[in-house]
N, CA, C and O atoms as a printed pandas DataFrame, in Angstrom:
     atom_number atom_name residue_name chain_id  residue_number  x_coord  y_coord  z_coord
0              1         N          MET        A               1    0.852   -1.010   -0.068
1              2        CA          MET        A               1    0.075    0.086    0.097
2              3         C          MET        A               1    1.167    1.328   -0.044
3              4         O          MET        A               1    2.339    1.421    0.322
4              5         N          ASN        A               2    0.382    2.131   -0.648
5              6        CA          ASN        A               2    1.348    3.406   -0.877
6              7         C          ASN        A               2    0.704    4.295    0.253
7              8         O          ASN        A               2   -0.480    4.134    0.552
8              9         N          ASN        A               3    1.610    5.375    0.971
9             10        CA          ASN        A               3    1.457    5.996    1.966
10            11         C          ASN        A               3    1.323    7.588    1.374
11            12         O          ASN        A               3    0.851    8.492    2.063
12            13         N          LYS        A               4    1.777    7.765    0.094
13            14        CA          LYS        A               4    1.881    9.192   -0.062
14            15         C          LYS        A               4    0.528    9.746    0.037
15            16         O          LYS        A               4   -0.519    9.152   -0.221
16            17         N          GLY        A               5    0.697   11.165    0.514
17            18        CA          GLY        A               5   -0.628   12.048    0.911
18            19         C          GLY        A               5   -1.080   11.699    2.444
19            20         O          GLY        A               5   -2.002   12.200    3.086
20            21         N          ARG        A               6   -0.270   10.816    2.783
21            22        CA          ARG        A               6   -0.829   10.318    4.309
22            23         C          ARG        A               6    0.385   10.790    5.220
23            24         O          ARG        A               6    1.598   10.709    5.031
24            25         N          PRO        A               7   -0.456   11.379    6.412
25            26        CA          PRO        A               7    1.168   11.731    7.482
26            27         C          PRO        A               7    1.129   10.302    8.052
27            28         O          PRO        A               7    0.289    9.450    8.340
28            29         N          ARG        A               8    2.600   10.488    8.069
29            30        CA          ARG        A               8    3.261    9.350    9.322
30            31         C          ARG        A               8    2.678    9.029   10.641
31            32         O          ARG        A               8    2.210    9.890   11.386
32            33         N          LYS        A               9    2.715    7.919   10.878
33            34        CA          LYS        A               9    2.046    7.979   12.251
34            35         C          LYS        A               9    3.507    7.538   13.297
35            36         O          LYS        A               9    4.367    6.725   12.958
36            37         N          TYR        A              10    3.485    8.291   14.574
37            38        CA          TYR        A              10    4.786    7.463   15.081
38            39         C          TYR        A              10    4.158    7.246   16.455
39            40         O          TYR        A              10    3.131    7.859   16.743
40            41         N          THR        A              11    4.729    6.399   17.316
41            42        CA          THR        A              11    4.462    6.534   18.581
42            43         C          THR        A              11    4.848    7.378   19.278
43            44         O          THR        A              11    5.906    7.989   19.131
44            45         N          PRO        A              12    3.552    7.630   20.667
45            46        CA          PRO        A              12    4.417    8.843   21.392
46            47         C          PRO        A              12    5.922    8.835   21.951
47            48         O          PRO        A              12    6.346    9.921   22.346
48            49         N          GLU        A              13    6.694    7.822   22.016
49            50        CA          GLU        A              13    7.996    7.757   22.295
50            51         C          GLU        A              13    9.016    7.981   20.958
51            52         O          GLU        A              13   10.224    8.162   21.110
52            53         N          LYS        A              14    8.427    7.948   19.756
53            54        CA          LYS        A              14    9.457    8.179   18.736
54            55         C          LYS        A              14    9.048    9.723   18.492
55            56         O          LYS        A              14    9.924   10.578   18.358
56            57         N          ALA        A              15    7.630   10.045   18.440
57            58        CA          ALA        A              15    7.384   11.369   17.758
58            59         C          ALA        A              15    8.282   12.370   19.308
59            60         O          ALA        A              15    8.907   13.391   19.024
60            61         N          ARG        A              16    8.218   11.976   20.553
61            62        CA          ARG        A              16    9.001   12.775   21.234
62            63         C          ARG        A              16   10.659   12.667   21.126
63            64         O          ARG        A              16   11.321   13.642   21.484
64            65         N          GLN        A              17   11.226   11.647   20.702
65            66        CA          GLN        A              17   12.555   11.489   20.181
66            67         C          GLN        A              17   12.871   12.426   18.840
67            68         O          GLN        A              17   13.956   12.989   18.690
68            69         N          ILE        A              18   11.962   12.499   18.048
69            70        CA          ILE        A              18   12.248   13.015   16.998
70            71         C          ILE        A              18   11.942   14.750   16.804
71            72         O          ILE        A              18   12.223   15.453   15.833
72            73         N          ASN        A              19   11.196   15.180   18.231
73            74        CA          ASN        A              19   10.780   16.604   18.798
74            75         C          ASN        A              19   12.329   17.177   19.434
75            76         O          ASN        A              19   12.862   18.266   19.217
76            77         N          ILE        A              20   12.794   16.100   20.235
77            78        CA          ILE        A              20   13.902   16.362   20.956
78            79         C          ILE        A              20   14.821   16.479   19.720
79            80         O          ILE        A              20   14.887   17.679   19.452
80            81         N          ASN        A              21   15.475   15.839   18.948
81            82        CA          ASN        A              21   16.404   16.111   17.607
82            83         C          ASN        A              21   15.783   17.140   17.196
83            84         O          ASN        A              21   16.541   17.983   17.675
84            85         N          ASN        A              22   15.020   17.709   16.700
85            86        CA          ASN        A              22   14.684   18.719   16.027
86            87         C          ASN        A              22   14.940   20.087   16.922
87            88         O          ASN        A              22   15.448   21.085   16.410
88            89         N          SER        A              23   14.539   20.032   18.306
89            90        CA          SER        A              23   15.338   20.965   19.207
90            91         C          SER        A              23   16.680   21.166   18.978
91            92         O          SER        A              23   17.078   22.309   18.752
92            93         N          ILE        A              24   17.535   20.117   19.003
93            94        CA          ILE        A              24   18.697   20.156   19.488
94            95         C          ILE        A              24   19.577   20.879   18.056
95            96         O          ILE        A              24   20.453   21.742   18.108
96            97         N          GLN        A              25   19.057   20.263   16.929
97            98        CA          GLN        A              25   19.452   20.966   15.471
98            99         C          GLN        A              25   18.947   22.392   15.577
99           100         O          GLN        A              25   19.594   23.136   14.840
100          101         N          TRP        A              26   18.041   22.976   16.229
101          102        CA          TRP        A              26   17.462   24.236   15.972
102          103         C          TRP        A              26   18.572   24.985   16.743
103          104         O          TRP        A              26   19.242   25.945   16.363
104          105         N          ASN        A              27   18.603   24.406   17.761
105          106        CA          ASN        A              27   19.678   25.049   18.644
106          107         C          ASN        A              27   21.002   25.383   18.327
107          108         O          ASN        A              27   21.477   26.475   18.636
108          109         N          LYS        A              28   21.949   24.074   17.426
109          110        CA          LYS        A              28   23.054   24.475   16.943
110          111         C          LYS        A              28   23.183   25.227   15.781
111          112         O          LYS        A              28   24.276   25.494   15.282
112          113         N          GLN        A              29   21.829   25.672   15.211
113          114        CA          GLN        A              29   22.024   26.382   14.044
114          115         C          GLN        A              29   21.575   27.879   14.439
115          116         O          GLN        A              29   21.810   28.796   13.651
116          117         N          HIS        A              30   20.945   28.110   15.631
117          118        CA          HIS        A              30   20.471   29.217   16.030
118          119         C          HIS        A              30   21.008   29.593   17.328
119          120         O          HIS        A              30   20.301   30.126   18.183
120          121         N          LYS        A              31   22.446   29.286   17.526
121          122        CA          LYS        A              31   23.036   29.501   18.821
122          123         C          LYS        A              31   23.012   30.885   19.529
123          124         O          LYS        A              31   23.323   31.004   20.714
124          125         N          GLU        A              32   22.728   31.655   18.945
125          126        CA          GLU        A              32   22.737   33.128   19.658
126          127         C          GLU        A              32   21.446   33.662   20.005
127          128         O          GLU        A              32   21.275   34.542   20.849
128          129         N          SER        A              33   20.222   32.906   19.087
129          130        CA          SER        A              33   18.938   32.904   19.462
130          131         C          SER        A              33   18.514   32.126   20.508
131          132         O          SER        A              33   17.533   32.446   21.179
132          133         N          ALA        A              34   18.898   31.536   20.630
133          134        CA          ALA        A              34   18.912   30.065   21.722
134          135         C          ALA        A              34   19.362   30.608   23.192
135          136         O          ALA        A              34   18.704   30.688   24.229
136          137         N          TYR        A              35   20.982   31.021   22.861
137          138        CA          TYR        A              35   21.258   31.754   24.138
138          139         C          TYR        A              35   20.201   32.807   24.856
139          140         O          TYR        A              35   19.904   32.897   26.047
140          141         N          ARG        A              36   19.707   33.622   23.646
141          142        CA          ARG        A              36   19.170   34.817   24.188
142          143         C          ARG        A              36   17.792   34.233   24.857
143          144         O          ARG        A              36   17.415   34.537   25.989
144          145         N          ASN        A              37   16.972   33.174   23.799
145          146        CA          ASN        A              37   15.791   32.656   24.880
146          147         C          ASN        A              37   16.059   32.233   26.184
147          148         O          ASN        A              37   15.476   32.645   27.187
148          149         N          GLN        A              38   17.027   31.334   26.146
149          150        CA          GLN        A              38   17.472   31.023   27.639
150          151         C          GLN        A              38   17.712   31.862   28.670
151          152         O          GLN        A              38   17.473   31.415   29.792
152          153         N          LYS        A              39   18.244   33.289   28.551
153          154        CA          LYS        A              39   18.510   34.182   29.282
154          155         C          LYS        A              39   17.095   34.716   29.769
155          156         O          LYS        A              39   16.734   34.817   30.941
156          157         N          LYS        A              40   16.376   35.033   28.645
157          158        CA          LYS        A              40   14.836   35.349   28.874
158          159         C          LYS        A              40   14.026   34.727   29.541
159          160         O          LYS        A              40   13.287   35.139   30.434
160          161         N          SER        A              41   14.150   33.672   29.104
161          162        CA          SER        A              41   13.128   32.795   30.335
162          163         C          SER        A              41   13.753   32.880   31.556
163          164         O          SER        A              41   12.919   33.119   32.429
164          165         N          ARG        A              42   15.072   32.766   32.060
165          166        CA          ARG        A              42   15.521   32.546   33.588
166          167         C          ARG        A              42   14.960   33.746   34.040
167          168         O          ARG        A              42   14.296   33.629   35.070
168          169         N          ALA        A              43   15.053   35.001   33.500
169          170        CA          ALA        A              43   14.892   36.376   34.078
170          171         C          ALA        A              43   13.498   36.325   33.876
171          172         O          ALA        A              43   13.002   37.232   34.544
172          173         N          LYS        A              44   12.613   35.678   33.256
173          174        CA          LYS        A              44   11.437   36.066   33.557
174          175         C          LYS        A              44   10.734   35.211   34.600
175          176         O          LYS        A              44    9.795   35.676   35.245
176          177         N          ASN        A              45   11.092   34.194   34.746
177          178        CA          ASN        A              45   10.419   33.074   35.840
178          179         C          ASN        A              45   10.912   33.322   37.156
179          180         O          ASN        A              45   10.249   32.947   38.124
180          181         N          PHE        A              46   12.463   34.163   37.362
181          182        CA          PHE        A              46   12.995   34.663   38.725
182          183         C          PHE        A              46   11.893   35.656   39.056
183          184         O          PHE        A              46   11.181   35.497   40.047
184          185         N          LEU        A              47   11.735   36.840   38.094
185          186        CA          LEU        A              47   11.054   37.846   38.029
186          187         C          LEU        A              47    9.503   37.500   38.861
187          188         O          LEU        A              47    9.096   37.860   39.966
188          189         N          LEU        A              48    8.881   36.653   37.796
189          190        CA          LEU        A              48    7.504   36.374   38.140
190          191         C          LEU        A              48    7.255   35.263   39.780
191          192         O          LEU        A              48    6.281   35.275   40.532
192          193         N          ASN        A              49    8.387   34.505   39.873
193          194        CA          ASN        A              49    8.378   33.368   40.986
194          195         C          ASN        A              49    8.959   33.796   42.119
195          196         O          ASN        A              49    8.290   34.002   43.132
196          197         N          ASP        A              50   10.452   34.001   42.061
197          198        CA          ASP        A              50   11.059   34.155   43.259
198          199         C          ASP        A              50   11.551   35.877   43.579
199          200         O          ASP        A              50   12.433   35.955   44.434
200          201         N          ALA        A              51   11.269   36.679   43.228
201          202        CA          ALA        A              51   11.912   38.067   43.566
202          203         C          ALA        A              51   11.202   38.970   44.390
203          204         O          ALA        A              51   10.046   39.302   44.123
204          205         N          ARG        A              52   11.862   39.417   45.440
205          206        CA          ARG        A              52   11.589   40.280   46.396
206          207         C          ARG        A              52   11.503   41.573   45.911
207          208         O          ARG        A              52   12.211   42.127   45.071
208          209         N          ILE        A              53   10.310   42.103   46.697
209          210        CA          ILE        A              53   10.183   43.583   46.668
210          211         C          ILE        A              53   11.537   44.473   46.270
211          212         O          ILE        A              53   11.570   45.234   45.304
212          213         N          ASP        A              54   12.642   44.245   47.181
213          214        CA          ASP        A              54   13.498   45.052   46.953
214          215         C          ASP        A              54   14.582   44.940   45.755
215          216         O          ASP        A              54   15.226   45.872   45.272
216          217         N          GLU        A              55   14.632   43.443   45.360
217          218        CA          GLU        A              55   15.059   42.806   44.118
218          219         C          GLU        A              55   14.262   43.410   42.861
219          220         O          GLU        A              55   14.949   44.053   42.067
220          221         N          LEU        A              56   13.251   43.312   42.661
221          222        CA          LEU        A              56   11.961   44.266   41.651
222          223         C          LEU        A              56   12.275   45.515   41.657
223          224         O          LEU        A              56   12.290   45.999   40.525
224          225         N          GLU        A              57   12.560   46.304   42.584
225          226        CA          GLU        A              57   12.926   47.785   42.462
226          227         C          GLU        A              57   14.212   48.066   42.053
227          228         O          GLU        A              57   14.449   49.033   41.329
228          229         N          PHE        A              58   15.037   47.335   42.436
229          230        CA          PHE        A              58   16.370   47.107   41.680
230          231         C          PHE        A              58   16.425   47.133   40.465
231          232         O          PHE        A              58   17.150   47.990   39.960
232          233         N          PHE        A              59   15.640   46.156   39.549
233          234        CA          PHE        A              59   15.503   45.555   38.580
234          235         C          PHE        A              59   14.955   46.953   37.630
235          236         O          PHE        A              59   15.531   47.522   36.703
236          237         N          SER        A              60   13.460   47.272   38.343
237          238        CA          SER        A              60   12.939   48.461   37.676
238          239         C          SER        A              60   13.724   49.610   37.397
239          240         O          SER        A              60   13.330   50.407   36.546
240          241         N          GLU        A              61   14.972   49.825   38.118
241          242        CA          GLU        A              61   15.553   50.977   38.008
242          243         C          GLU        A              61   16.930   50.855   36.806
243          244         O          GLU        A              61   17.358   51.688   36.007
244          245         N          LEU        A              62   17.376   49.385   37.114
245          246        CA          LEU        A              62   18.061   49.305   36.055
246          247         C          LEU        A              62   17.242   49.177   34.236
247          248         O          LEU        A              62   17.853   49.495   33.216
248          249         N          ILE        A              63   15.961   48.709   34.255
249          250        CA          ILE        A              63   15.481   48.760   33.200
250          251         C          ILE        A              63   15.223   50.064   32.676
251          252         O          ILE        A              63   15.258   50.263   31.462
252          253         N          TYR        A              64   14.916   51.146   33.663
253          254        CA          TYR        A              64   14.690   52.272   33.115
254          255         C          TYR        A              64   15.647   53.259   32.491
255          256         O          TYR        A              64   15.449   54.232   31.764
256          257         N          GLU        A              65   17.271   52.463   33.227
257          258        CA          GLU        A              65   18.211   53.282   32.748
258          259         C          GLU        A              65   18.512   52.573   31.442
259          260         O          GLU        A              65   18.564   53.271   30.429
260          261         N          ARG        A              66   18.715   51.275   31.349
261          262        CA          ARG        A              66   18.884   50.830   29.900
262          263         C          ARG        A              66   17.672   51.337   28.716
263          264         O          ARG        A              66   17.972   51.420   27.525
264          265         N          LEU        A              67   16.436   51.622   29.172
265          266        CA          LEU        A              67   15.554   52.246   28.468
266          267         C          LEU        A              67   16.266   53.611   27.503
267          268         O          LEU        A              67   16.470   53.922   26.329
268          269         N          LYS        A              68   16.476   54.179   29.012
269          270        CA          LYS        A              68   16.873   55.528   28.312
270          271         C          LYS        A              68   18.218   55.517   27.137
271          272         O          LYS        A              68   18.337   56.146   26.086
272          273         N          GLU        A              69   19.015   54.663   27.715
273          274        CA          GLU        A              69   20.276   54.353   27.069
274          275         C          GLU        A              69   20.145   53.776   25.622
275          276         O          GLU        A              69   20.997   54.022   24.768
276          277         N          LEU        A              70   19.022   52.982   25.368
277          278        CA          LEU        A              70   18.819   52.537   24.264
278          279         C          LEU        A              70   17.768   53.498   23.347
279          280         O          LEU        A              70   17.758   53.377   22.122
280          281         N          LYS        A              71   17.060   54.271   23.902
281          282        CA          LYS        A              71   16.421   55.564   23.076
282          283         C          LYS        A              71   17.458   56.276   22.886
283          284         O          LYS        A              71   17.612   56.525   21.691
284          285         N          ASN        A              72   18.421   56.813   23.713
285          286        CA          ASN        A              72   19.458   58.157   23.290
286          287         C          ASN        A              72   20.288   57.210   22.222
287          288         O          ASN        A              72   20.986   58.000   21.586
288          289         N          ASN        A              73   20.477   56.143   21.838
289          290        CA          ASN        A              73   21.167   55.675   20.879
290          291         C          ASN        A              73   20.596   55.597   19.653
291          292         O          ASN        A              73   21.222   55.689   18.597
292          293         N          ASN        A              74   19.175   55.395   19.779
293          294        CA          ASN        A              74   18.338   55.505   18.569
294          295         C          ASN        A              74   18.318   56.983   17.725
295          296         O          ASN        A              74   18.532   57.245   16.541
296          297         N          SER        A              75   17.923   57.909   19.016
297          298        CA          SER        A              75   17.846   59.117   18.597
298          299         C          SER        A              75   19.242   59.755   17.466
299          300         O          SER        A              75   19.302   60.497   16.486
300          301         N          ASN        A              76   20.040   59.099   18.148
301          302        CA          ASN        A              76   21.339   59.705   17.356
302          303         C          ASN        A              76   21.439   59.057   16.119
303          304         O          ASN        A              76   22.347   59.349   15.341
């Protein structure tokens, strides 16, 4: 029987392994993006789940200063 036009059916374990391999390949091909995504994810999770008020205030000041810096660079 010919399988043309039909999607392949994988076992859940095989599909999981294919997804893992695809993720690894993407990360290898897009190292900088993968690194930035990892950093953003860690920062977001820390801010949402673990940061105290004093830490949030400190990061808020850092963000404000960074925004000013970026806006000044873009206006030049």
